[in-house]
SENU-826240 format. One record per atom (N, C-alpha, C): residue in three letters; x, z, y. Coordinates in steps of 0.05 Angstrom, whole numbers, padded with zeros to 5 digits, always signed. Each point is the difference from the previous one (the first is absolute). Layout:
BEGIN
ALAXZY
...
//
This chain:
BEGIN
MET+01508+02783+01503
MET-00011-00008-00026
MET+00020+00007-00022
ARG-00010+00013-00021
ARG+00018+00007-00022
ARG+00009-00025-00015
ARG+00025-00002-00006
ARG+00010-00024-00015
ARG-00010+00000-00029
VAL-00002-00024-00010
VAL-00006-00005-00028
VAL+00026-00007-00013
GLU+00009+00016-00019
GLU+00027-00004-00011
GLU-00001-00021-00022
LYS+00023-00014-00003
LYS+00003-00018-00022
LYS+00003+00015-00026
GLU-00008-00012-00022
GLU+00001+00014-00025
GLU+00028+00006-00010
VAL+00003+00020-00016
VAL+00026+00009-00010
VAL+00010-00021-00020
GLU+00026-00006+00002
GLU+00012-00020-00018
GLU-00001+00008-00029
ARG-00004-00019-00017
ARG+00003+00005-00029
ARG+00006-00027-00013
GLU+00016+00001-00020
GLU+00009-00025-00013
GLU-00022-00011-00018
VAL-00006-00026+00002
VAL-00018-00013-00019
VAL+00012-00027-00008
GLU-00011-00012-00020
GLU+00008-00027-00008
GLU-00023-00019+00007
PRO+00000-00012+00023
PRO-00023-00015+00009
PRO-00003-00028-00012
TRP+00020-00010-00013
TRP-00001-00029-00006
TRP-00016-00006-00025
GLY-00005+00019-00017
GLY-00015-00005-00024
GLY+00017-00017-00020
PRO-00013-00015-00017
PRO+00014-00015-00020
PRO+00014-00025+00010
LEU-00006-00009+00024
LEU+00011-00025+00010
LEU+00029+00004+00010
GLU+00016-00020-00003
GLU+00028+00001+00007
GLU+00005-00011+00028
TYR-00005+00016+00020
TYR+00005-00009+00028
TYR+00029+00006+00007
ARG+00018-00018-00008
ARG+00028+00006+00003
ARG+00008+00007+00028
LYS-00008-00017+00019
LYS+00009+00004+00028
LYS-00011+00027+00011
ALA-00025+00005-00006
ALA-00012+00025+00009
ALA+00014+00024-00012
LYS+00007-00001-00025
LYS+00013+00022-00013
LYS+00029+00004+00011
GLU+00013-00022+00008
GLU+00026+00003+00011
GLU-00001+00012+00028
ARG-00020-00006+00015
ARG+00000+00008+00028
ARG-00014+00026+00006
PHE-00018+00009-00018
PHE-00015+00024+00005
PHE-00003+00018-00024
ARG-00004+00025+00005
ARG-00009+00018-00021
ARG-00026+00012+00009
GLY-00018+00004-00019
GLY-00027+00008+00006
GLY-00002+00030+00006
ILE-00018+00007+00018
ILE-00006+00028+00007
ILE-00028+00007-00007
SER-00020-00017+00008
SER-00028+00006-00006
SER-00017-00025+00004
THR-00023+00001-00012
THR-00020-00021+00004
THR-00018+00008+00023
LEU-00002-00018+00020
LEU-00017+00006+00023
LEU-00028-00012-00003
TYR-00002-00023-00014
TYR-00025-00014-00001
TYR+00000-00019-00024
ALA-00022-00003-00013
ALA-00002-00020-00022
ALA-00029-00009-00002
SER-00003-00027+00001
SER-00027-00012-00002
SER+00003-00028-00010
GLY-00011-00006-00023
GLY+00001-00027-00010
GLY+00029-00009-00005
ARG+00007-00023+00012
ARG+00027-00011-00003
ARG+00020+00012+00020
CYS-00009+00016+00018
CYS+00017+00011+00022
CYS+00007+00029-00005
ARG+00026+00006+00003
ARG+00010+00028-00001
ARG+00020+00004+00022
VAL-00001+00024+00012
VAL+00018+00007+00021
VAL+00015+00025-00008
PHE+00027+00000+00002
PHE+00016+00022-00008
PHE+00017+00011+00023
ARG+00005+00025-00002
ARG+00019+00013+00018
ARG+00027-00001-00014
VAL+00020-00014+00012
VAL+00025-00004-00014
VAL+00023+00007+00019
ARG+00023+00004-00012
ARG+00025+00005+00016
ARG+00020-00023-00006
SER+00011-00011+00022
SER+00020-00021-00003
SER+00025+00011-00013
THR+00010-00014-00020
THR+00025+00009-00013
THR+00024-00006+00017
TYR-00003-00016+00021
TYR+00022-00007+00018
TYR+00002+00017+00025
SER-00023+00003+00014
SER+00000+00015+00025
SER-00010+00028-00002
GLY-00015+00006-00022
GLY-00012+00026-00003
GLY-00027+00002+00015
GLU-00008-00021+00015
GLU-00025+00002+00015
GLU-00024+00000-00018
VAL-00019+00017+00006
VAL-00025+00001-00015
VAL-00020-00020+00013
LEU-00010-00017-00017
LEU-00017-00022+00009
LEU-00025-00003-00018
ALA-00018-00018+00008
ALA-00023-00007-00017
ALA+00005-00028-00012
LEU-00006-00003-00025
LEU+00003-00025-00014
LEU-00027-00008-00012
LYS-00009-00023+00010
LYS-00026-00011-00010
LYS+00006-00021-00021
VAL-00012+00003-00023
VAL+00003-00019-00022
VAL-00027-00013-00006
ILE-00001-00027+00002
ILE-00024-00015-00005
ILE+00005-00016-00025
GLU-00011+00009-00023
GLU+00004-00015-00025
GLU-00016-00025+00000
GLY+00011-00021-00011
GLY-00014-00026+00000
GLY+00008-00017+00023
GLY+00018+00010+00017
GLY+00011-00017+00021
GLY-00015+00001+00027
GLY-00023+00014+00001
GLY-00014+00002+00025
GLY-00007-00027+00011
ARG+00008-00006+00025
ARG-00005-00025+00013
ARG+00025-00017+00002
GLY+00017+00002-00020
GLY+00024-00016+00000
GLY+00019+00006+00023
GLY+00001+00025+00008
GLY+00017+00008+00023
GLY-00014-00001+00027
GLY-00026-00008+00000
GLY-00015-00003+00025
GLY-00004+00026+00014
GLU-00006+00022-00015
GLU-00004+00026+00013
GLU+00025+00009+00014
ALA+00022-00002-00014
ALA+00026+00009+00012
ALA+00007-00017+00025
ARG-00005-00026-00001
ARG+00006-00017+00022
ARG-00017+00008+00025
ILE-00026+00005-00004
ILE-00017+00007+00023
ILE+00007+00028+00010
PHE+00005+00019-00019
PHE+00008+00027+00008
PHE+00025-00001+00017
ARG+00020-00015-00008
ARG+00025-00001+00015
ARG-00004-00012+00028
ALA-00016-00021+00001
ALA-00005-00013+00026
ALA-00016+00018+00019
VAL-00021+00012-00010
VAL-00017+00018+00017
VAL+00016+00024+00008
ASP+00016+00011-00018
ASP+00017+00023+00007
ASP+00018-00005+00024
ARG+00012-00024+00000
ARG+00017-00008+00022
ARG-00016-00004+00026
LEU-00023-00012-00003
LEU-00017-00004+00024
LEU-00008+00026+00013
VAL-00008+00019-00017
VAL-00012+00025+00010
VAL+00022+00019+00011
HIS+00023+00000-00013
HIS+00020+00021+00006
HIS+00026-00011+00012
TRP-00001-00024+00011
TRP+00025-00011+00011
TRP+00010+00015+00024
GLU-00018+00015+00014
GLU+00009+00016+00023
GLU+00010+00027-00008
ASP-00014+00014-00017
ASP+00007+00028-00007
ASP+00020+00001-00024
GLY+00002-00022-00015
GLY+00019+00000-00023
GLY-00009+00018-00023
GLN-00025+00009-00001
GLN-00009+00017-00022
GLN-00011-00017-00023
PHE+00018-00016-00012
PHE-00009-00019-00020
PHE-00007+00014-00027
SER-00020-00010-00014
SER-00008+00010-00026
SER+00012-00015-00023
TYR+00001-00027+00003
TYR+00010-00017-00021
TYR+00030+00003-00004
ARG+00008+00001-00025
ARG+00029+00002-00007
ARG+00010-00024-00016
ASP-00014-00008-00021
ASP+00010-00021-00017
ASP-00023-00008-00019
SER+00004-00023-00013
SER-00020-00009-00020
SER+00014-00021-00019
TRP-00011-00002-00024
TRP+00009-00020-00019
TRP-00020-00003-00022
GLU+00003-00020-00017
GLU-00016-00004-00023
GLU+00017+00001-00025
GLU-00010+00012-00020
GLU+00016+00004-00025
GLU-00019+00005-00024
ASP+00006-00014-00021
ASP-00016+00003-00025
ASP-00030-00002+00005
GLY-00008-00018+00016
GLY-00028-00005+00005
GLY-00014+00021+00018
ALA+00016+00016+00014
ALA-00011+00020+00018
ALA+00012-00003+00028
GLU-00015+00008+00020
GLU+00010+00000+00027
GLU+00006+00029+00009
PHE+00024+00003+00012
PHE+00009+00026+00009
PHE+00002+00000+00030
ILE-00010+00021+00013
ILE+00002+00003+00029
ILE+00010+00028+00006
VAL+00023+00002+00013
VAL+00012+00026+00008
VAL-00007+00005+00029
MET-00009+00024+00005
MET-00009+00007+00028
MET+00007+00029+00006
ARG-00002+00006+00025
ARG+00004+00027+00009
ARG-00021+00018-00013
LEU+00008+00025-00006
LEU-00018+00019-00012
LEU-00015+00016+00022
PHE-00026+00000-00001
PHE-00016+00015+00019
PHE-00012+00025-00014
ILE-00009+00019+00016
ILE-00012+00024-00011
ILE-00025-00006-00016
GLY-00017-00018+00012
GLY-00025-00007-00014
GLY-00019-00014+00019
PRO-00024-00007-00010
PRO-00020-00013+00017
PRO-00012+00020+00019
ILE-00011-00011+00022
ILE-00010+00017+00022
ILE-00023+00018-00009
ASP-00015-00008-00021
ASP-00023+00017-00007
ASP+00009+00027-00010
ARG+00026+00004-00006
ARG+00010+00026-00007
ARG+00001+00019+00024
LEU-00002-00011+00024
LEU+00001+00016+00024
LEU-00027+00008+00010
TYR-00021-00011-00012
TYR-00027+00006+00010
TYR-00005+00030+00000
GLY-00012+00010+00022
GLY-00005+00029+00003
GLY+00023+00014+00013
ARG+00023-00013+00005
ARG+00023+00013+00012
ARG+00007-00012+00027
LEU-00014-00021+00008
LEU+00007-00015+00024
LEU-00017+00007+00024
SER+00013+00003+00023
SER-00014+00004+00025
SER-00010-00027+00009
LEU-00017+00000+00020
LEU-00010-00026+00012
LEU+00023-00016+00011
THR+00019+00014+00013
THR+00024-00014+00011
THR+00016-00014-00022
GLU+00003+00014-00022
GLU+00016-00012-00023
GLU-00015-00024-00012
LYS-00027+00002-00002
LYS-00015-00022-00010
LYS+00002-00024+00019
LEU-00001+00004+00026
LEU+00003-00021+00019
LEU+00028-00013-00001
GLU+00020+00016-00006
GLU+00027-00011-00003
GLU+00002-00018-00024
ILE-00012+00009-00022
ILE-00001-00017-00024
ILE-00015-00026+00006
LEU-00023+00002+00014
LEU-00015-00023+00007
LEU+00016-00020+00017
LEU+00015+00011+00019
LEU+00016-00018+00018
LEU+00022-00014-00016
GLN+00014+00015-00017
GLN+00022-00012-00015
GLN-00011-00022-00019
LEU-00022+00006-00013
LEU-00011-00019-00020
LEU-00011-00025+00014
ALA-00014+00004+00023
ALA-00010-00022+00015
ALA+00022-00018+00010
ASN+00022+00011+00009
ASN+00022-00016+00010
ASN+00013-00015-00023
GLN+00002+00012-00024
GLN+00012-00014-00023
GLN-00018-00024-00008
VAL-00026+00004+00000
VAL-00018-00022-00007
VAL+00002-00022+00021
ARG+00002+00007+00025
ARG+00003-00021+00021
ARG+00025-00016-00004
ALA+00022+00013-00006
ALA+00026-00014-00004
ALA-00002-00017-00025
MET-00012+00009-00021
MET-00003-00016-00024
MET-00016-00025+00005
HIS-00023+00003+00014
HIS-00017-00023+00007
HIS+00015-00019+00018
ALA+00016+00010+00018
ALA+00015-00018+00019
ALA+00019-00018-00016
GLY+00009+00009-00023
GLY+00018-00016-00017
GLY-00015-00018-00019
GLY-00027+00001+00000
GLY-00016-00018-00017
GLY-00006+00011-00027
PHE+00003+00027-00004
PHE-00005+00012-00025
PHE-00026+00017+00001
ALA-00014+00001-00023
ALA-00023+00017-00003
ALA+00003+00018-00025
HIS-00006+00025+00002
HIS+00005+00019-00022
HIS-00022-00002-00021
LEU-00025+00002+00008
LEU-00024-00004-00017
LEU-00004+00023-00020
ASP+00015+00021+00001
ASP-00005+00024-00017
ASP+00007+00025+00016
LEU-00008+00000+00025
LEU+00006+00022+00018
LEU-00019+00023-00006
LYS+00010+00023-00007
LYS-00016+00024-00007
LYS+00017+00024+00001
PRO-00012+00024+00002
PRO+00017+00025+00003
PRO+00021+00003-00021
THR-00005-00008-00025
THR+00020+00004-00021
THR+00023-00020+00001
ASN-00002-00020+00018
ASN+00023-00018+00004
ASN+00014+00005+00027
VAL-00007+00022+00013
VAL+00014+00008+00024
VAL+00015+00026-00007
PHE+00027-00002+00001
PHE+00017+00023-00009
PHE+00013+00013+00024
PHE+00006+00026-00003
PHE+00011+00015+00022
PHE+00026+00014-00008
ASP+00016+00006+00021
ASP+00024+00015-00003
ASP+00006+00013+00027
PHE+00021+00016+00002
PHE+00008+00012+00025
PHE+00027-00009+00009
LYS+00002-00007+00025
LYS+00026-00006+00013
LYS+00006+00023+00018
GLY+00015+00019-00010
GLY+00003+00026+00014
GLY-00027+00014-00002
SER-00012+00007+00023
SER-00026+00012+00000
SER-00022-00020+00005
GLN+00007-00026+00004
GLN-00019-00021+00006
GLN-00012-00012-00025
LEU-00027+00000-00001
LEU-00014-00012-00022
LEU+00000-00031+00004
GLU+00007-00015-00021
GLU-00001-00029+00002
GLU-00014-00011-00024
VAL-00014-00022+00004
VAL-00015-00013-00022
VAL+00010-00029-00004
HIS-00003-00010-00024
HIS+00009-00027-00007
HIS-00021-00012-00018
LEU-00008-00025+00005
LEU-00018-00015-00016
LEU+00015-00012-00023
LEU-00009+00005-00025
LEU+00014-00010-00024
LEU-00020-00015-00018
ASP+00010-00009-00023
ASP-00014-00014-00021
ASP-00012-00027+00010
PHE+00016-00020-00003
PHE-00007-00027+00010
PHE-00008-00018-00024
GLY-00011+00012-00021
GLY-00007-00016-00023
GLY-00022-00020+00004
LEU-00017+00005+00020
LEU-00022-00019+00006
LEU+00005-00015+00026
ALA+00022+00005+00013
ALA+00005-00012+00026
ALA+00004-00030-00001
ARG-00006-00012+00023
ARG+00003-00029+00003
ARG+00018-00006+00024
GLY+00018-00019-00004
GLY+00017-00009+00022
GLY-00011-00025+00014
PRO+00015-00010+00019
PRO-00009-00024+00014
PRO-00006-00023-00019
GLY-00023-00012+00002
GLY-00007-00023-00016
GLY-00008+00006-00029
GLU-00003+00026-00007
GLU-00008+00008-00027
GLU-00030+00006+00000
PHE-00015-00015-00016
PHE-00029+00003+00000
PHE-00011+00003-00028
SER+00015+00010-00019
SER-00010+00003-00027
SER-00020+00023+00000
PRO-00022-00003-00016
PRO-00021+00020+00000
PRO+00010+00027-00009
LEU-00014+00021+00010
LEU+00009+00027-00006
LEU-00011+00009-00027
SER+00017+00016-00013
SER-00008+00012-00026
SER+00007+00030+00002
GLY-00021+00017+00002
GLY+00005+00028+00002
GLY-00007+00011+00028
GLY+00009+00024+00006
GLY-00006+00012+00025
GLY-00020+00023-00004
ASP+00000+00019+00019
ASP-00017+00023-00001
ASP-00027-00006+00014
PRO-00022+00001-00014
PRO-00026-00008+00012
PRO-00008+00018+00024
LEU+00011+00024+00002
LEU-00006+00018+00022
LEU+00013-00008+00026
THR+00022-00015-00002
THR+00015-00008+00024
THR+00003-00030+00003
LEU-00007-00015-00020
LEU+00003-00029+00001
LEU-00023-00012+00017
ALA+00007-00019+00018
ALA-00020-00013+00016
ALA-00019-00015-00019
PRO-00026+00003+00005
PRO-00020-00011-00019
PRO+00003-00030-00004
GLU+00008-00015+00021
GLU+00002-00029-00003
GLU+00022-00008-00020
LEU+00019+00017-00005
LEU+00021-00006-00020
LEU-00012+00000-00028
ASN-00020+00016-00004
ASN-00012+00001-00027
ASN-00020-00022-00005
ARG-00013-00010+00021
ARG-00022-00019-00005
ARG+00007-00028+00009
SER+00023-00004+00012
SER+00006-00027+00011
SER+00013-00017-00022
GLU-00011-00025-00001
GLU+00013-00020-00018
GLU+00018-00019+00016
ASP+00000+00004+00026
ASP+00016-00018+00017
ASP+00022+00017+00013
PHE+00018+00010-00016
PHE+00020+00019+00009
PHE+00018-00012+00022
GLU+00004-00026-00001
GLU+00018-00013+00019
GLU-00009+00003+00028
HIS-00026+00002+00005
HIS-00011+00001+00027
HIS-00007+00028+00009
LEU+00007+00020-00015
LEU-00004+00028+00009
LEU+00021+00008+00021
ASP-00008+00017+00018
ASP+00019+00012+00019
ASP+00011+00025-00013
LEU+00024-00003-00013
LEU+00011+00022-00015
LEU+00009+00023+00018
GLU+00007-00005+00024
GLU+00007+00021+00019
GLU-00024+00018+00005
LYS-00024-00012+00003
LYS-00024+00016+00005
LYS-00007+00016-00025
CYS+00006-00011-00024
CYS-00004+00015-00025
CYS+00017+00025+00000
ASP+00025-00003+00009
ASP+00018+00023+00002
ASP-00010+00020+00020
VAL-00011-00009+00022
VAL-00010+00018+00020
VAL-00024+00016-00010
PHE-00017-00012-00016
PHE-00021+00015-00013
PHE+00011+00022-00018
SER+00020-00006-00016
SER+00012+00020-00018
SER+00014+00021+00017
LEU+00012-00008+00022
LEU+00013+00020+00018
LEU-00021+00019+00011
ALA-00023-00010+00008
ALA-00022+00017+00010
ALA-00009+00019-00022
ALA-00002-00010-00025
ALA-00008+00018-00022
ALA+00020+00022-00004
THR+00025-00007+00003
THR+00022+00020-00003
THR-00002+00021+00023
PHE-00006-00009+00024
PHE-00003+00019+00022
PHE-00024+00019-00004
VAL-00022-00011-00010
VAL-00024+00016-00006
VAL+00008+00022-00020
ASP+00015-00007-00020
ASP+00008+00020-00020
ASP+00019+00020+00012
LEU+00019-00009+00016
LEU+00019+00018+00013
LEU-00014+00021+00017
PHE-00021-00009+00015
PHE-00013+00018+00018
PHE-00023+00016-00012
SER-00010-00009-00023
SER-00023+00014-00012
SER+00005+00009-00029
GLY+00018-00014-00014
GLY+00004+00007-00028
GLY-00023-00007-00018
LEU-00019-00017+00010
LEU-00025-00005-00014
LEU-00001-00027-00014
LEU+00021-00015+00000
LEU-00001-00028-00009
LEU-00009-00001-00030
ASN+00009+00018-00016
ASN-00006-00001-00029
ASN-00028+00010-00006
ARG-00014+00012+00020
ARG-00026+00011-00005
ARG-00022-00015+00016
TRP+00009-00012+00022
TRP-00020-00013+00018
TRP+00014-00021+00016
THR-00012-00024+00003
THR+00012-00021+00016
THR-00022-00013+00016
SER+00003+00000+00026
SER-00019-00013+00018
SER+00012-00026+00010
PHE-00009-00022-00010
PHE+00012-00026+00007
PHE-00005-00006+00030
SER-00023+00009+00010
SER-00005-00004+00029
SER+00021+00014+00017
CYS+00007+00025-00009
CYS+00020+00015+00014
CYS+00027-00014-00001
LEU+00007-00011-00024
LEU+00026-00014-00003
LEU+00001-00024+00017
ARG-00023-00015+00002
ARG+00000-00023+00017
ARG+00004+00007+00029
ARG-00011+00023+00009
ARG+00003+00009+00027
ARG+00029+00006+00006
VAL+00013+00014-00019
VAL+00028+00007+00003
VAL+00018-00025+00001
SER-00005-00019-00019
SER+00017-00024-00001
SER-00004-00017+00025
SER-00025-00001+00010
SER-00005-00016+00025
SER+00015+00013+00023
SER+00000+00026+00001
SER+00014+00014+00022
SER+00030-00005-00002
PHE+00011-00001-00025
PHE+00028-00005-00003
PHE+00008-00028+00009
ARG-00016-00020-00006
ARG+00006-00027+00007
ARG-00002-00005+00030
ALA-00020+00013+00012
ALA-00006-00007+00028
ALA+00014+00017+00021
THR+00011+00022-00008
THR+00012+00018+00021
THR+00027+00010-00008
LYS+00013+00013+00019
LYS+00026+00012-00006
LYS-00004+00026-00016
PRO+00020+00009-00015
PRO-00003+00023-00017
PRO-00011+00025+00013
PRO+00007+00008+00026
PRO-00012+00024+00011
PRO-00030+00002-00001
LYS-00014-00023+00004
LYS-00029+00000-00001
LYS-00010+00005-00028
LEU+00015-00010-00020
LEU-00007+00005-00028
LEU+00004+00030-00006
PHE+00021+00012+00011
PHE+00004+00029-00004
PHE-00024+00015+00010
SER-00010-00007+00024
SER-00023+00013+00011
SER-00024-00003-00018
PHE-00004-00024-00010
PHE-00023-00005-00018
PHE+00003+00018-00025
ALA+00023+00001-00012
ALA+00004+00015-00024
ALA-00004+00030+00004
SER+00010+00011+00022
SER-00003+00028+00005
SER-00029+00008+00005
ARG-00016-00019+00012
ARG-00028+00006+00006
ARG-00017-00001-00026
ASN+00006-00019-00017
ASN-00016-00005-00024
ASN+00009+00015-00025
HIS+00025+00008+00000
HIS+00011+00014-00024
HIS+00016+00023+00009
PRO-00012+00023+00004
PRO+00015+00024+00008
PRO+00021+00007-00020
PRO+00021+00014+00009
PRO+00022+00006-00018
PRO-00009+00018-00023
THR+00012-00004-00023
THR-00007+00018-00023
THR+00012+00027+00005
PRO-00012+00021-00012
PRO+00011+00027+00004
PRO+00028+00002-00010
ARG+00016+00014+00014
ARG+00028+00004-00008
ARG+00001+00021-00021
THR+00018-00004-00020
THR+00005+00020-00020
THR+00023+00017+00008
PRO-00004+00026+00004
PRO+00022+00017+00010
PRO+00024+00000-00019
SER+00023-00002+00011
SER+00025+00001-00016
SER+00003+00028-00011
PRO+00011+00003-00024
PRO+00005+00027-00011
PRO+00022+00014+00015
PRO-00001+00026+00001
PRO+00021+00014+00015
PRO+00027-00004-00012
//
């Protein structure tokens, strides 16, 4: 599979008119990766180590440090064996929350059309194992979708990481949800007034199934079969991953590969 290269560095001033003293001392801006509402993500370089990282800025304070706390905890749960941690640091300053993390090449939907069936199954396995580890620690993501699953390469090995814990809930947290992608969000999260009694892990599994459908078909933004998603999520809960792989390969043949340029 042909690699997707990271963008070329260029100097920018990402902070705008606000005086984020600590951020300005620790990083210099390279480029804006994402901006939506109160949230912006920048590609930055550490002035101390020279490492290129991603810096997420949530103006208005986000959840009072809650996103960073859950991100740090889940990152340790998921990657305690392989040591491939994403979280680096976080703090609050001038009414904004800052989260420093490892820089990835991009979300997995940038790979659509370039992946073999084997590579898709490897992504499926990695992501399913990460969700299992997160649930084992009592956490639920609640915003699992292709654009929140990021990829990079470790040597020639493709690896994926689940990011963006802005809607996540930890043990004992039952505050109602605000936001989420309707294409991947479990329907009960939108219509339930009794959030405390929902099975949030099952809600994540529904979103995981939707992500798998998109990975294998690329059709999520144009067509969604909720009966198909329910079948995938039921298979995931009831069986070991290999049986789910078989289900996915039967129902969602691999997308055509795009030949690499000479």
